[in-house]
MILUM-419111 format. One record per residue: residue in three letters; x negated, y negated, z of N, C-alpha, C in turn. Coordinates in pm, whole numbers, plus 50000, padded with zeros to 5 digits. Each point is the difference from the previous one (the first is absolute). Layout:
// MILUM-419111
ALAXYZXYZXYZ/...
// end
This chain:
// MILUM-419111
MET818778123723003501045004950090501364997549937/SER500875009850007501294998549934500924990950079/ARG500984994649930500944990750062500755006450116/CYS500455012449982500815006250105499185002150128/ILE498695002849987499175001850119499784986750070/GLN499714989649925499754987050061501214995050078/LEU501175001849942501214994750064500585009350105/GLY499515012250009500415008850106501325007149976/THR500644997749888501255006749965499945003549852/HIS500415012149966499925004149861500984992049915/LEU499494994049893500824992749905499955007449867/HIS501185003549949500065006849872499734990249887/LYS500155004549880499764991549883500874987550006/PRO499414988249974500814987750008501104999849894/VAL501114993750035501104998549903499754988049911/LYS499194990550048499584988549920498554997150033/ASN499214997149898498584997550021499544988949906/PHE499524988950059499524988849921498484999349996/GLY499345009750055498544999650005499494993650127/THR500494988050033499564993550123500975002450116/MET501175005249972500935003950106500925010849947/ALA500485008250092500845011249960501135001850100/LEU501115005449950501185002450083500205015050019/TYR500125004250125500285013750036501305000550079/PHE500565012150014501115002150091499655011450093/VAL500144997650131499905010650099501415002250050/ASN500665009949941501435002150022500774987449961/ASP500634993250096500804988249965499294986950033/ILE498705000450020499204987950028499084997049882/ALA500104987949947499124995549893498694995250060/VAL498895003649937498674995950045499274993649882/ILE499714987150011499194993149899498564999550050/VAL499095005749922498585000450036499254990449907/MET499404989750059499204990449925498555005049996/ASP499384999149883498665005849986499194991649902/ASN499724987550039499254991049913498934992650081/GLY499185007650071498934993950079500544991750115/GLU499824986949993500464991150106501484996749986/ASN500635004649893501434997649977500344985150011/ARG499214991949931500254985750004501244996649917/LEU500654989250041501284996149944499824991849873/ASN500545005149891499984993049872501265003649923/LYS500104995249878501215002249920500255014849977/LYS498965007549970500135014449975500575007050123/PHE499484996550118500505006050123501494997550015/VAL500424987449984501404996350021500915007249902/LEU499635000349873500855006249898500125015050024/GLU498895006650032500045014450023500805003450125/PHE499774992750107500715003050124501514997549983/ASP500334989249932501414996849979500695010949919/GLU499315005349900500585010849920500195012750081/LEU499055002850090500155011750086501174998350096/LEU500224987750049501164997550085501305002349924/ASP500024996349872501185002849917500285014949998/TYR498965007949982500165014549992500495005750134/VAL499424995050111500425004550132501474996750024/GLU500374987749968501364995550026501025007449914/SER499585004349881500925007149911500255014450044/ASN499185005050092500155013750050500984999950116/SER501215004349977501074999250102499765009350118/SER499135009949984499735009350109498844995650088/CYS499344989049964498864995150077500494992750126/HIS499375002950115500424994350127498964990850064/GLY498864998249937498994991350060498814998249908/LEU499214989650029498834996549919498774998350089/ILE498905006349961498714998350066498994995149897/THR499194990150038498894995749914498705002550075/THR499015004849927498695002550059498954999149889/SER498765003350034498934998449902498915010350023/GLU499105000749902498795008050010498834991150043/GLY498985005950060498764993050025499994991050122/LYS499124989649995499764991250115501094989650021/PHE500774996949897500914988750007501445004149977/TYR500884994450082501434999949967500254988649903/GLY499434988350029500104988649910499094988850048/ASN499254993949907499024989950040500344986249945/GLY501304997149991500434986549966500034997349851/LEU500024987149966500124995549862498785003549918/ASP500235002649872498905002349906499524986349952/VAL499144993850080499594986249976499234998649868/ASP499145009649969499254999349874500954999849881/TRP501025008450005500995000349892500784986949994/LEU500394994850115500764987450003499204988549942/ASN498724999750029499164989149950499685001249851/GLY500425011049939499775001849857501234998049915/ILE501124996250062501234998049924500454985550010/SER500984996349920500474986249995500844996650123/ALA500214987050022500844995550111501435005249984/GLU500495000349876501355005049975500115014850035/GLU499005007849962499995014350032499885002150151/THR499244991650066499845000950145501334997650070/GLY500694989349959501304997150058500985011349978/ASP499985005949881500885011249969499705012050088/PHE498705002550025499635011250088500554998050140/PHE499824987950056500484997750136501515001250011/LEU500714996249896501445001849999500355014850001/LYS499325007849919500275014449992499615007250129/PHE498864996250058499585006450125500964996650114/SER500434987450006500954995950104501325007549984/LYS500435001649877501235007549974499865014550044/LEU498825005749976499755013850043500035001250152/LEU499394990550070500055000250147501444999550050/MET500814991449940501394998950042500775012749968/ARG499715005949887500675012649966499655010950102/LEU498735000650037499575010050098500614997050136/LEU500064987350039500584996250128501455004550011/LEU500764998649892501445002950000500335013249934/PHE499005008549980500205012549927501095008450066/PRO500895005949920501155007250057499685013750057/LEU498725002950017499555012150068499024995950109/PRO499905007650109498974996950100498625002049939/SER499084990850032498665000449942498955000650108/LEU498875006349968498925001650097498664998449929/ALA499124991850055498634998649950499115009250081/ALA499405009949935499055009050064498614994549970/ILE499454992350095498794992249977498785009050022/ASN499375003949891498925009750003498624993850020/GLY499904986749982498714993250012500224985350021/HIS499084991849955500114985650021501234994349930/ALA500704991250071501104992349943499764985450037/PHE499454992449906499654986150025500914990749920/ALA500254988050056500664989049929501285004949932/GLY500084998849867501195004249928500315014750018/GLY498975008250023500245014250027500705002150133/ALA499624991950101500685000650130501424994849988/LEU500194989349924501344994649978500885010349931/PHE499445006849901500745010449928500425011050098/ALA499115004050090500325010550097501064995550100/ILE499884987650048500914995250103501424998449947/THR500154998949867501314998449939500835012850008/HIS499355011450018500725012750017500765000050133/ASP500985008950011500755001250125499145005750112/LEU499175009849967499175007050097498565000249951/ARG499075001550095498595001049965499315010550088/VAL499135007849937499175009750070498574997549954/GLN499054999350093498614996949965499075010450062/ARG499075005349920499055009750054499214993550113/HIS499705007550102499434994250122498504998249995/ASP499295007549911498565000750012499234990449909/LYS500584996449884499284991149907500984990149938/GLY499474988149968500804990149928500604989550093/TRP500174988049946500604989050074501264995049930/LEU500944995750082501154992349953499724985650038/CYS499974991049900499544986550029500604989849902/PHE500654989850057500484988649923498894989350006/ASN499045001249913498784992050013500014987449915/GLU501194995149961500074988249915499244988150059/VAL500104998050132499324988550062498495000949985/LEU499475012049988498565002049991499474998449858/ILE500894999949902499584998649860500614987549936/ASN500404990550085500514987049954501215001349908/GLU500915009250036501235001849924501204996050086/GLN501114997049934501244996950070501105009249951/PHE500995002050085501135008549964501014992149917/ILE500725007149914501204994349941501014998250112/GLN500824989749993500834996250114500915011450049/PHE500585008049909500915010450046499275011350072/HIS498675000749986499245010050075500084997550151/ILE500154987450040500004996750143501205006050072/PRO501254997549956501125006950067499965015149981/LEU499415004649888499885014449980499135006250109/MET498834994350023499095005750100500524997850141/ARG500694988950023500594997750132501085010450028/ALA500795003349898501055010150017499405013850026/LYS498885002949938499385013150014499165001350127/ILE499344989250040499065000650112500594994150127/GLY500854989849985500564993050116499114988750044/PRO500554990450076499204988750048499105004150116/GLY499114991050039499195002550119498565003249970/GLN499355006550096498565002249995499565008249879/ILE500745010749968499595008649889500084992349869/TYR501034991849984500134991949879498844990249988/THR499654993650111498854990750001498715007349964/ASP499765011450066498785007549976499915004949855/ALA501115005849952499975006549869500054990249884/ILE500884989950008500254991449886499144987450003/ILE499964993250113499234987550007498515002750009/LEU499595009650082498585002550023499435011649918/GLY500835007349928499525010349910499315011750068/LYS500515004250116499395011150073500065012949919/ARG498955008050007499965013149936500505010650098/TYR500885008849953500565010450086499645013949946/THR499435008350086499895014149969501405006150013/GLY500145012349956501305006650013500465000750144/SER499095003550091500365001150142500404986550057/GLU499264989449962500334986550048501334995249942/ALA500235002949874501254996049936501185007250064/LEU499815012550041501055007550068500294994050137/ASP498964996450073500174994550134500824987150000/CYS499884991949895500734987349999501225000349908/GLY500365011749951501265001349928499964996349853/LEU498824998249943499924997049857500265012449915/VAL499705011750055500295012649932500765009150097/HIS500615010449943500855008950079499295012750044/ALA498865003049938499215011850037498594998349947/ALA499055007150063498604999149956499385014050006/PRO500325008649904499475013549999498625000749935/SER499435011949995498775002149924500344999749851/MET498974998549918500224999649856500635012949951/SER499605011250058500515013049955501505001550025/LEU500534992150094501435000750033500774987749956/LEU499324990949929500634987249968501315001649923/LEU499975007649892501205001149917501065008850066/SER499605011050061500985008850063500724993150115/GLU499274992350081500654992750110500844988449947/SER499584994249889500794989449939501355005449952/ILE499965011649935501245006249953500895003550118/GLN499415005650104500775003850119500644987850065/LEU499244989050010500534987850060501144994449916/LEU499824999549870501034994549912501275008350008/LYS499875013150002501185008750006500664999750137/SER499264996150104500624998950133501024988750004/PHE499864990349909500994989249988501105003649902/SER499615005149883500995002049893500815012750015/GLY499455010150070500735012450019500205007849871/LYS500915009650002500225008649885500744993049887/SER500904991150036500864993849899499484986749950/GLY499074994050071499494987049959500964988850035/TYR499584987749971500844988350026500894997049880/PRO501204994650023500774994649888499224988249941/ARG499665000849874499094990249941500564985750005/LYS501254998549964500594986650000499994994150140/SER500345008250098500034995450139498604995850047/LEU498985007949966498644996850042499524987149935/HIS500294998449871499604987849930500684987750061/LEU501295001250031500714988750059499494996950140/MET499675010350077499474997850134498664992649992/LYS499135004449910498714993249985500214985649954/SER500944997849909500274986549951500464990950113/ASP500815005450092500464992250115498874997450098/VAL499255010250032498924998750099498914990649950/TYR499705000749871498934991849943500564987849925/ARG501124995050047500664988749933499084987949991/ASP499234997250105499094988549999498905001749895/VAL499545012249982498985002749899500574997949860/VAL501205005549978500654998649870500264985349968/SER500464992550100500294985849981498744992249962/GLN498895002650071498754992949969499455004149864/TYR500155012749966499565004849869500754992649889/GLN501314998450016500794992949900499604985349992/LYS499684993950115499514986249999498664999049929/ASP499125009650026498695000049936500135001249848/LEU500995007949955500255001249857500504986849942/SER500914993750071500644988049946499064988049993/ASN499054999250093499074988549997498635003449940/ASP499915011849934498785004349931498815001950093/HIS500265001750131498895001950094499195012549967/ILE500685010749957499305012649974499054998449882/LYS500464993549893499164998449880498814990850027/GLU500184990250089498954990250024499015004550107/ARG500315010750072499205004050115498535002249966/TRP499715007249889498615003149969499214987749957/CYS500694990449938499314987949954499464991850116/ARG500585001950120499534992850118498965007750078/SER499715012349955499075008550073498564995549979/PRO499254997550108498604995949986499115010949944/ASN500485012649998499205010949946500225002349851/ASN500934992649940500275001949860499144990549916/LYS499275005249903499134991549918500814989249927/LYS501215003749955500804990349926500394988350088/ALA500125002550132500384989150090498894989650012/LYS498765003949967498864991050017499694992149872/LEU500715003349893499734993149873500524985750001/
// end
């Protein structure tokens, strides 16, 4: 099945293609399509995505960013097999780069939307929640912060990040502490996503939703970046603290699921 049929909106030839992800433009909206099976997070993912963000940001006529994927998964968390095959120094470097990418996406000077086409677990869910807006197909796939179920812990700046995105209270307890799985319809009911269309309408409704905010002229980029920096000041502050005390680099070494941690 072709990409344009699966996503429900015709996508012309990509302007950038890395094999595992590609960048398209639908008029003035950039669409990054991830296509690497479970789309697990590793160094290759971070470097490719970061380069695509450079290209999007360099396009002065672009008014918004959408990320989505092919297949069953939007993102299935960390590439644990890859992490367990590299050195501690390389692992620390990866977590620094991934954290930097999350912060870049959080403060991106364009409105961003995650079009969740399938399962988004753990780091994949965190990646999705970092966007300004989220749309999840209603019929298949779960959005789930399942770290508690796989004996993992969050990096400290993830906590104010998720609190800012989800808010305190019952939903935060259910989603973050207890690792509840949400279908698209359930995620819509509790405000984790902004819409839950069918797969055939996922991308078209995502574009429509994003443009309903940005309009014809888009946002002033500097103003949007500064607004996000102010609103997410607690996240930025904790991120800087995590950098200064090496918490990010040391995080994986304390993970009970990492083979190196058991040596």
